[in-house]
DORO-255950 format. One record per residue: residue in three letters; x, y, z of N, C-alpha, C, O in turn. Coordinates in pm, whole numbers, padded with zeros to 5 digits, always signed. Atoms other than C-alpha are relative to their C-alpha. Example, Ala and Ser with C-alpha at 12.3 -4.5 7.8 and 13.67 -1.06 7.14 Angstrom:
<rs>
ALA+00089-00119+00000+01230-00450+00780+00090+00120+00000+00194+00118+00066
SER-00082-00119-00006+01367-00106+00714-00077+00109+00073-00026+00220+00090
</rs>
This chain:
<rs>
MET-00061+00130-00025-13120+08112+07260-00095-00113-00039-00055-00207-00109
MET+00099+00102+00033-13437+07905+07233-00028-00002-00150-00055-00108-00207
LYS+00024-00007+00145-13481+08029+06874+00111-00074-00076+00083-00144-00173
LYS-00112+00068+00067-13132+07904+06775-00007-00151+00019+00019-00227-00074
LEU+00011+00143-00027-13187+07568+06943-00111-00062-00084-00095-00172-00136
PHE+00112+00050+00081-13522+07527+06766+00040-00012-00147+00005-00110-00214
THR-00044+00002+00142-13363+07611+06427+00094-00118-00025+00080-00185-00128
ALA-00095+00111+00015-13078+07355+06477-00073-00133+00001-00041-00223-00077
LEU+00077+00123-00008-13327+07086+06577-00079-00025-00127-00093-00139-00172
LEU+00077+00010+00124-13536+07158+06267+00089-00048-00114+00049-00137-00190
TYR-00093+00044+00103-13231+07124+06037+00037-00149+00019+00047-00222-00080
LEU-00035+00140-00027-13139+06791+06206-00111-00093-00042-00086-00199-00099
ILE+00113+00084+00038-13489+06654+06154-00011-00011-00152-00042-00118-00205
LEU+00012-00001+00147-13485+06753+05785+00114-00077-00068+00093-00141-00171
LEU-00116+00063+00064-13134+06619+05711+00016-00148+00033+00083-00221-00041
THR-00016+00140-00040-13161+06285+05893-00047-00099-00106+00026-00195-00134
PRO+00041+00094+00105-13367+06110+05621+00097-00005-00117+00115-00111-00178
ILE-00094-00002+00112-13113+06219+05360+00123-00086+00031+00168-00162-00055
PHE-00114+00082-00039-12822+06060+05554-00034-00148-00001+00047-00231-00043
VAL+00042+00140-00005-13019+05738+05604-00010-00059-00140+00035-00170-00165
ILE+00018+00049+00137-13107+05708+05235+00135-00019-00069+00158-00121-00134
SER-00131+00007+00066-12752+05781+05115+00085-00111+00056+00162-00172-00018
ALA-00079+00107-00061-12598+05533+05362-00049-00137-00043+00028-00233-00047
GLY+00054+00130+00036-12831+05257+05250+00027-00040-00143+00004-00155-00179
ILE-00027+00030+00142-12729+05279+04880+00141-00055-00014+00235+00011+00030
ALA-00131+00060+00025-12438+05045+04780+00033+00015-00147-00042-00033-00232
ARG-00041-00023+00139-12254+05147+04464+00118-00089-00035+00201-00119+00050
ALA-00112+00080+00048-12016+04936+04254+00108+00094-00050+00087+00173-00142
GLU-00110-00085+00039-11680+05106+04227+00116-00087-00049+00140-00194+00006
THR-00117+00070+00050-11375+04994+04027+00124+00049+00072+00153+00169+00072
ILE-00118-00037-00079-11059+04987+04239+00126-00037-00077+00140-00150-00124
PHE-00130+00021+00064-10711+05024+04086-00013-00053-00142+00075-00125-00189
GLY+00014+00038+00141-10845+04966+03735-00033-00145-00022-00031-00192-00136
ASP+00035+00140+00014-10944+04604+03806-00136-00011-00069-00222+00075-00054
THR+00126+00017+00071-11223+04468+03591-00108-00059+00089-00224-00063+00050
SER+00097+00057-00093-11392+04305+03892-00039+00104+00103+00043+00138+00188
PRO+00039-00104-00096-11594+04566+04088-00012-00055+00141-00048-00171+00159
VAL+00016+00035-00141-11593+04559+04468-00116+00080+00055-00114+00203+00050
LEU+00121-00067-00047-11933+04639+04621+00026+00064+00136+00080+00001+00227
MET-00011-00071-00127-11936+04900+04897-00121-00033+00086-00233-00043+00036
SER+00108+00035-00092-12142+04813+05204+00003+00093+00119+00109+00146+00154
PRO+00001-00081-00122-12254+05008+05509+00091-00061+00106+00112-00182+00108
VAL-00097+00045-00099-12012+04986+05802-00061-00096+00101+00012-00170+00166
ASN+00062+00085-00100-12266+04804+06016-00044-00135-00057-00117-00210+00008
SER+00035+00129+00059-12303+04509+05778+00126-00080-00028+00233-00022-00050
SER-00117+00087+00021-12070+04211+05730+00018-00027-00148-00079-00028-00224
VAL-00034+00027+00139-11892+04136+05402+00084-00127-00006+00182-00139+00067
LEU-00073+00125+00016-11771+03790+05293+00066-00001-00137-00002+00010-00240
ILE-00074+00003+00126-11498+03775+05028+00062-00138-00017+00142-00182+00066
ASP-00055+00132+00029-11417+03436+04874+00128+00017-00081+00123+00055-00198
SER-00128-00019+00068-11048+03443+04786+00054-00128-00061+00169-00131-00105
ALA-00048+00129+00052-11026+03080+04669+00044+00012-00145+00143-00050-00185
GLU-00033-00010+00141-11022+03181+04303+00136+00067-00022+00197+00047-00127
TYR-00129-00065+00015-10710+03390+04362+00115-00092+00037+00232-00057+00018
ARG-00104+00097-00033-10523+03082+04487+00002-00114-00100+00056-00221-00072
ASN+00006+00101+00104-10585+02889+04169+00140-00033-00049+00215+00056-00088
THR-00134+00041+00041-10275+02685+04080+00003-00058-00140+00102-00121-00179
ASP+00000+00050+00137-10380+02595+03726+00108+00072-00081+00138+00189-00058
ILE-00105-00056+00085-10110+02650+03466-00064+00081-00111-00153+00033-00181
GLU+00052-00088+00105-10180+02942+03234+00115+00049-00085+00218+00093-00034
PHE-00102-00044+00092-09981+03027+02926-00041+00130-00065-00159+00157-00085
TYR+00025-00128+00064-09948+03366+02765+00090+00012-00123+00211-00009-00115
LYS-00076-00021+00122-09842+03431+02408+00084+00127+00014+00033+00232+00052
GLU-00086-00116-00010-09546+03663+02401-00019+00089-00122-00016+00042-00235
ALA+00015-00095+00110-09598+03974+02193+00133+00016-00074+00136+00020-00197
ASP-00134-00016+00059-09224+04014+02134+00091-00106+00057+00107-00117+00179
ARG-00093+00101-00045-08979+03729+02148+00134+00063+00037+00167+00172-00008
LYS-00131-00050-00044-08640+03770+02310+00099-00006-00115+00082-00082-00211
SER-00104-00003+00103-08333+03848+02104+00136-00008+00069+00146-00033+00189
LEU-00136+00004-00055-07957+03857+02150+00024+00115+00097+00123+00116+00170
ALA-00012-00109-00096-08012+04178+02344-00014-00051+00143+00039+00009+00236
ASP+00009+00065-00131-08107+03950+02634+00121-00092+00016+00107-00214+00029
PHE-00123+00076+00014-07745+03842+02636+00027-00092+00119+00068-00207+00100
GLU-00027+00082-00118-07713+03716+02994-00090-00123+00003-00045-00233+00036
ASP+00093+00113+00004-08022+03499+02958+00040-00097-00111+00030-00218-00094
PHE-00045+00084+00112-07891+03372+02622+00120-00084+00042+00129-00202+00006
LEU-00117+00075-00048-07562+03271+02787-00042-00111+00095+00013-00221+00089
ARG+00048+00104-00092-07749+03083+03060-00064-00115-00077-00040-00232-00045
ALA+00064+00103+00081-07957+02898+02802+00105-00084-00074+00094-00206-00082
THR-00107+00069+00073-07643+02813+02602+00079-00090+00094+00114-00202+00059
ARG-00072+00079-00100-07464+02693+02915-00077-00127+00036-00019-00234+00047
ASN+00081+00115-00038-07754+02464+03007+00005-00110-00107+00019-00228-00075
VAL-00007+00098+00109-07753+02296+02665+00138-00064-00006+00150-00185-00023
TYR-00138+00050+00010-07375+02262+02663+00029-00102+00110+00087-00208+00083
PHE-00022+00096-00109-07363+02094+03005-00081-00127-00022-00034-00237+00008
THR+00082+00117+00030-07647+01864+02900+00066-00088-00105+00061-00211-00095
LEU-00069+00076+00104-07450+01761+02591+00116-00080+00057+00141-00193+00016
TRP-00109+00073-00066-07154+01668+02809-00053-00121+00075+00006-00229+00069
LEU+00059+00113-00074-07377+01451+03027-00045-00110-00096-00023-00228-00071
VAL+00044+00098+00100-07529+01284+02721+00120-00073-00058+00115-00194-00082
ARG-00121+00061+00056-07181+01224+02583+00058-00104+00096+00098-00213+00053
ILE-00054+00093-00100-07063+01059+02906-00086-00126+00008-00033-00237+00013
VAL+00090+00117-00004-07371+00835+02919+00013-00082-00126+00014-00205-00120
GLN-00013+00069+00128-07335+00750+02550+00126-00086-00004+00121-00202-00046
VAL-00127+00073+00004-06972+00647+02586-00004-00121+00092+00045-00228+00057
ASN+00001+00108-00098-07036+00435+02894-00103-00107-00030-00098-00215+00030
THR+00098+00102+00037-07331+00251+02737+00032-00067-00132-00033-00165-00169
MET-00040+00060+00127-07158+00174+02406+00118-00092+00020+00195-00076+00114
ASP-00111+00095-00006-06914-00107+02343+00124+00065-00063+00157+00040-00178
ILE-00116-00074+00049-06608+00115+02310+00120-00033+00087+00113-00028+00210
THR-00123+00023-00075-06254+00025+02408+00062+00134+00036+00043+00234-00033
ASN-00064-00124-00048-06052+00283+02602-00104+00112+00020-00091+00221-00035
LYS+00108-00096-00021-06365+00461+02723+00049+00129+00063-00005+00237+00037
ASP-00051-00121-00065-06162+00701+02936+00050+00101-00101+00036+00222-00080
LYS-00052-00090+00103-06002+00845+02622-00115+00070-00075-00094+00171-00141
GLN+00114-00059+00069-06350+00918+02490-00059+00118+00079-00132+00199+00024
VAL+00060-00103-00084-06437+01147+02783+00105+00090+00064+00092+00212+00061
LEU-00102-00079-00067-06126+01256+02972+00077+00084-00101+00109+00037-00210
ILE-00063-00094+00092-05957+01557+02816+00152-00008+00011+00210+00020+00116
ASN-00145-00008+00012-05598+01518+02704+00030+00131-00074+00007+00138-00195
PRO-00014-00132+00063-05504+01884+02636+00089-00001-00123+00065+00077-00216
PHE-00091+00004+00115-05223+01793+02395-00070-00062-00122-00057-00012-00235
ARG+00074+00063+00109-05440+01561+02188-00110+00093-00051-00129+00107-00172
TRP+00107-00092+00039-05727+01810+02192+00055+00116-00081-00007+00158-00179
TRP-00062-00111+00070-05496+02091+02080+00032-00037-00144+00012+00044-00235
LYS-00031+00046+00135-05383+01887+01779-00129-00019-00081-00134+00014-00200
ASN+00125+00028+00072-05738+01788+01692-00065+00126-00056-00114+00125-00169
ILE+00071-00120+00044-05873+02142+01669+00071+00072-00114+00014+00162-00175
PHE-00071-00060+00114-05608+02234+01411+00004-00093-00121+00087-00077-00209
GLY+00013+00088+00115-05709+01958+01173-00147-00024-00028-00235+00030+00039
PHE+00138+00032+00034-06020+01819+01010-00014-00150-00021+00079-00217-00065
GLN+00026+00142+00019-06179+01476+01003-00013-00029-00149-00082+00043-00221
ASN+00006+00034+00142-06133+01306+00667-00076-00132-00022-00138-00185+00070
LYS+00076+00121+00035-06279+01003+00487+00041-00120+00085-00040-00209+00109
ASN-00049+00110-00083-06066+00771+00700-00028+00024+00149+00016-00052+00235
ARG+00036-00038-00137-06205+00941+01014+00123+00027+00085+00125-00002+00204
LYS-00123-00039-00069-05859+01063+01104+00023+00150-00018-00046+00215-00097
ARG-00035-00141+00012-05705+01408+01149+00080+00023-00127+00174-00051-00157
GLY-00070-00029+00122-05592+01566+00826-00026+00141-00047-00070+00226+00031
ASP+00025-00132+00057-05615+01865+00594-00150+00020-00025-00232-00069-00003
PHE+00139-00036+00026-05936+02042+00495-00062-00100-00097-00012-00121-00207
GLU+00072+00096+00083-06180+01784+00358-00145-00002+00045-00173-00015+00164
VAL+00141-00011-00035-06559+01806+00344-00056-00131+00052-00117-00134+00159
GLU+00055+00129-00043-06649+01437+00366+00081-00053+00118+00204-00048+00120
ASP-00067+00042-00122-06576+01291+00707+00002-00151+00022+00057-00198+00122
GLY-00005+00145-00013-06628+00918+00651-00108-00060+00090-00113-00182+00105
ASP+00108+00054-00084-06929+00887+00884-00114-00052-00086-00121-00022-00206
SER+00111+00061+00073-07243+00696+00786-00106+00104-00037-00109+00214+00018
PHE+00110-00087+00041-07546+00849+00616-00090+00031+00120-00135+00145+00135
LYS+00085-00019-00118-07746+00801+00938+00058+00106+00093-00015+00190+00147
THR-00064-00097-00090-07492+00999+01140-00001+00139-00060-00037+00236+00007
ASN-00016-00131+00063-07438+01280+00890-00132+00068-00035-00143+00190-00023
TRP+00120-00062+00056-07790+01333+00756-00127-00024+00082-00234+00023+00045
ILE+00115+00018-00089-08020+01219+01039+00034+00046+00141-00033+00133+00197
ALA-00035-00032-00139-07846+01239+01377+00042+00147+00017-00009+00216+00105
HIS-00048-00138-00014-07664+01570+01322-00107+00104-00032-00121+00201+00043
PRO+00110-00095+00023-07958+01754+01158-00104-00001+00113-00160+00103+00147
ALA+00095+00006-00112-08182+01628+01441+00053+00080+00118-00023+00150+00186
PHE-00062-00079-00106-07938+01778+01690-00013+00150-00029-00044+00228+00060
GLY+00015-00140+00038-07943+02106+01498-00143+00049+00014-00167+00162+00057
ALA+00141-00038-00007-08323+02107+01484-00045+00019+00144-00111+00117+00176
TYR+00050-00007-00137-08383+02039+01851+00075+00100+00086+00021+00150+00185
SER-00067-00110-00070-08117+02279+01971-00064+00133-00040-00077+00224+00042
TYR+00073-00119+00046-08293+02543+01759-00134+00011+00073-00172+00119+00119
LEU+00131+00000-00066-08629+02442+01908+00012+00030+00149-00081+00084+00209
TYR-00020-00032-00142-08484+02469+02259+00003+00152+00020-00064+00204+00109
TYR-00005-00146-00012-08400+02836+02208-00136+00062-00031-00174+00161+00030
ARG+00133-00050+00030-08741+02890+02053-00093-00019+00121-00172+00069+00154
ALA+00082+00027-00118-08904+02728+02356+00034+00094+00115-00052+00125+00198
LYS-00041-00094-00103-08704+02962+02578-00042+00143-00032-00018+00235+00046
GLY+00059-00130+00032-08870+03253+02397+00080+00086-00096+00050+00205-00109
TYR-00082-00082+00090-08608+03365+02143-00056+00003-00141-00128-00088-00184
ASN+00047-00013+00138-08678+03488+01792+00079-00093-00092+00171-00163-00049
PHE-00060+00094+00095-08578+03300+01478+00151+00016-00010+00225-00082-00002
TYR-00142-00022+00025-08238+03461+01425+00086-00037+00120+00193-00096+00105
THR-00076+00033-00120-08121+03425+01784-00001-00151+00024+00100-00208+00066
SER+00008+00145-00016-08243+03064+01796+00090-00071-00101+00155-00170-00069
ALA-00089+00056+00103-08060+02989+01470+00146+00016+00041+00226-00076+00024
LEU-00136-00022-00049-07743+03144+01614+00034-00097+00112+00145-00150+00117
GLY-00022+00096-00108-07783+02927+01923+00028-00139-00052+00113-00209+00002
SER-00022+00131+00060-07802+02616+01706+00140-00009-00060+00208-00111-00045
VAL-00135-00004+00058-07482+02717+01520+00105-00009+00111+00204-00081+00099
ILE-00095+00000-00111-07303+02782+01850+00011-00139+00063+00121-00186+00092
GLN-00003+00133-00061-07403+02445+01995+00069-00101-00089+00144-00186-00040
SER-00067+00090+00094-07291+02262+01682+00151+00021+00002+00228-00075+00004
THR-00143-00032-00001-06954+02441+01686+00065-00045+00131+00174-00101+00129
LEU-00054+00042-00129-06901+02380+02059+00014-00153+00006+00112-00205+00059
PHE-00006+00146-00002-06979+02012+02013+00118-00052-00083+00191-00140-00039
GLU-00107+00047+00088-06738+01969+01723+00139+00032+00054+00231-00049+00041
TYR-00133-00043-00040-06450+02162+01877+00036-00030+00145+00153-00026+00180
THR-00035+00026-00141-06478+02076+02246-00043-00139+00047+00037-00211+00105
ILE+00048+00131-00050-06693+01768+02318+00054-00113-00088+00126-00201-00040
GLU-00052+00102+00090-06621+01556+02012+00147+00027-00035+00221-00065-00068
GLY-00138-00036+00030-06295+01746+01956+00100-00060+00096+00220-00061+00066
VAL-00090+00065-00095-06150+01572+02261+00059-00126-00059+00174-00161-00031
ILE-00048+00128+00053-06122+01248+02065+00029+00002-00150+00102-00083-00200
GLN-00025-00005+00144-06125+01352+01699-00016+00142-00051-00076+00227+00015
SER+00004-00134+00058-06092+01653+01473-00142+00036-00044-00222-00053-00073
PRO+00133-00043+00045-06397+01860+01378-00027-00041-00145+00065-00053-00226
SER+00043+00035+00134-06593+01763+01069-00061+00121-00068-00158+00179-00018
ILE+00058-00111+00076-06656+02034+00811-00142-00033-00041-00230+00054-00039
GLN+00134+00042+00041-06954+01834+00691-00100+00019+00113-00211+00067+00090
ASP+00090-00016-00115-07106+01832+01040-00022+00146+00035-00134+00185+00070
LEU+00013-00143-00032-07036+02201+01098-00099+00069-00094-00165+00166-00055
ILE+00091-00061+00098-07235+02282+00782-00139-00063+00007-00239+00008+00011
VAL+00128+00072+00010-07507+02014+00781-00083+00014+00128-00205+00028+00121
THR+00076-00002-00127-07601+02026+01153-00093+00121+00009-00213+00102+00029
PRO+00094-00113-00002-07736+02383+01151-00066+00024-00136-00181+00068-00142
GLY+00052-00031+00134-07781+02410+00773-00125-00078-00035-00216-00024-00098
VAL+00119+00082+00022-08031+02125+00757-00089+00000+00124-00212-00006+00115
GLY+00074+00009-00125-08130+02124+01122-00094+00117+00025-00206+00097+00072
ILE+00084-00118-00026-08264+02481+01142-00127-00001-00085-00236+00017-00030
PRO+00126+00010+00078-08508+02448+00846-00089-00114+00048-00211-00101+00050
ALA+00079+00111-00052-08614+02111+00985-00070+00041+00130-00184+00003+00154
GLY+00059-00048-00124-08673+02277+01323-00118+00092-00025-00218+00085+00047
VAL+00111-00090+00036-08892+02544+01162-00122-00082-00041-00234-00052+00000
ILE+00110+00085+00046-09103+02274+00994-00064-00073+00118-00186-00082+00127
LEU+00052+00072-00117-09135+02077+01319-00081+00094+00090-00186+00057+00142
GLU+00069-00096-00086-09235+02389+01513-00135+00038-00058-00235+00040+00013
GLU+00126-00040+00063-09499+02498+01262-00101-00115+00000-00220-00094+00023
THR+00089+00117-00002-09639+02145+01238-00057-00023+00139-00176-00051+00154
SER+00044+00018-00137-09655+02117+01616-00104+00104+00041-00203+00072+00107
GLU+00096-00106-00034-09832+02453+01651-00134-00025-00067-00239-00001-00007
TRP+00126+00029+00071-10089+02351+01389-00076-00114+00069-00197-00106+00085
LEU+00064+00112-00068-10157+02020+01566-00062+00044+00133-00170+00000+00170
GLU+00049-00046-00129-10197+02197+01900-00125+00088-00014-00208+00093+00078
SER+00115-00089+00021-10450+02441+01753-00128-00075-00033-00235-00016-00036
GLN+00117+00079+00033-10685+02156+01661-00079-00036+00126-00025-00034+00236
ASP+00087+00034-00113-10978+02052+01881+00022-00142+00051-00018-00174+00163
SER-00020+00140-00037-10874+01687+01889+00107-00016+00108+00217+00037+00095
GLY-00099+00027-00106-10701+01572+02209+00114-00085-00052+00228-00070-00009
PHE-00105+00084+00059-10513+01312+02004+00101+00084-00075+00222+00061-00064
LEU-00091-00085+00077-10369+01578+01774+00081+00092+00092+00198+00121+00064
LYS-00074-00081-00096-10275+01797+02071+00114-00082+00061+00225-00031+00079
ALA-00105+00087-00053-10084+01502+02217+00108-00024-00104+00227-00028-00071
ALA-00096+00022+00107-09920+01441+01880+00092+00121-00019+00206+00106-00063
SER-00083-00119+00015-09795+01801+01880+00123-00005+00089+00227+00053+00057
TYR-00114+00014-00091-09569+01712+02174+00096-00108-00046+00213-00109-00008
ILE-00090+00100+00059-09432+01413+01987+00083+00066-00109+00202+00038-00122
VAL-00070-00071+00107-09343+01636+01693+00104+00096+00057+00216+00105+00007
ASN-00091-00097-00063-09187+01901+01917-00006-00014+00152-00074+00063+00218
PRO+00006+00022-00145-09127+01766+02269+00066+00112+00080+00041+00124+00200
VAL-00073-00105-00071-08905+02066+02355-00094+00111+00046-00059+00189+00135
LYS+00088-00110-00034-09206+02297+02377-00065-00014+00137-00142+00073+00177
ILE+00047+00010-00139-09289+02166+02724+00070+00103+00088+00027+00128+00201
ILE-00072-00101-00078-09038+02429+02839-00080+00130+00000-00124+00176-00105
VAL+00068-00129-00014-09204+02746+02971+00106+00109-00017+00207+00105+00053
PRO-00104-00100+00027-09015+03052+02837+00049+00074+00123+00170+00087+00143
ASP-00038-00076-00119-09019+03251+03162-00084-00045+00117-00202-00076+00102
ARG+00069+00048-00118-09110+03154+03515-00118+00090+00036-00218+00043+00091
ASP+00109-00091-00036-09326+03465+03557-00115-00006-00099-00214+00067-00082
LYS+00109+00014+00096-09540+03361+03260-00096-00112+00041-00196-00135-00028
VAL+00083+00114-00038-09690+03065+03447-00018-00001+00150+00075+00028+00226
ASN+00030+00009-00141-09859+03019+03782+00019-00143+00046-00070-00226+00029
LEU-00031+00137-00041-09693+02709+03926-00006-00018+00151+00003-00132+00198
GLY-00007+00012-00145-09706+02785+04297+00139-00047+00039+00236-00014-00029
PRO-00133+00045-00044-09422+02616+04487+00040-00133-00062+00101-00216+00006
LEU-00021+00131+00060-09395+02329+04238+00136-00016-00064+00195-00124-00053
VAL-00122+00014+00078-09085+02400+04030+00094+00115+00028+00053+00231+00031
THR-00103-00102-00010-08761+02585+04088+00116-00043-00089+00127-00160-00125
GLY-00114+00032+00084-08445+02603+03881+00001+00081-00127-00078+00173-00144
GLN-00018-00076+00122-08334+02725+03542-00109-00030-00104-00145+00059-00181
VAL+00095+00039+00103-08589+02534+03333-00132-00044+00065-00133-00129+00153
VAL+00133+00037-00046-08964+02512+03399-00071-00069-00114-00071-00020-00227
ILE+00069+00074+00105-09166+02254+03208-00146-00019+00036-00181-00030+00154
ALA+00143+00019-00022-09540+02213+03165-00067-00030-00133-00013+00002-00239
PHE+00078+00028+00118-09802+02092+02921-00115+00097-00013-00185+00126+00085
ASN+00113-00089+00028-10049+02330+02759-00111-00084-00060-00118-00101-00182
TRP+00099+00097+00047-10347+02095+02738-00136+00063-00013-00232-00004-00051
</rs>
């Protein structure tokens, strides 16, 4: 009995220094694949973790590897709906701020008049008639205003994260909806507008987007600011989960500056 007790005591004396040495060593281990190691400490020592950096509310942008396409159909419909409703609001404000007689006829929908309008085309006299390319509008309206609408509707879809073809389709859809439903309430669609708005607007949008991206890539703060003048639509953040905004913004569209 005494021999066994002596042997156990001897083993305890020999092993105690080993436990002490191993407990005093702190190793850096990577947890869950994070690149920031968490230092292990003995249980009898205190550990202070500063979590302030994890509550950082700075806006961070991430380049998308793959842009969205028409396969994201539900999201595409939401984006299209938002633009369409915005166009109606702009139309109502435009009519009420312009010197136009019979303003109600410019906004309120008369289903019988609208039905007749969509089965005709605007002609040189700006009236409903047979197929005719020229619509009688001014150069400013046909070759500046309408292409600008086509360009910025294209840029809106691009800002929402869609690829070129889906964004171009969105621009065509918005032009067609405008001609046949918003403007179609008061006059027949214009073949010239249906062609020129996306036909000139989409290439113009591509040029504006590329120019804006080049300006933003420069080191000059002035040129970065100018990039938002060239393409103001890019303040839209494609997806809410791509940016850390905290409780600042809710809704369908999130906007921010990448400065």
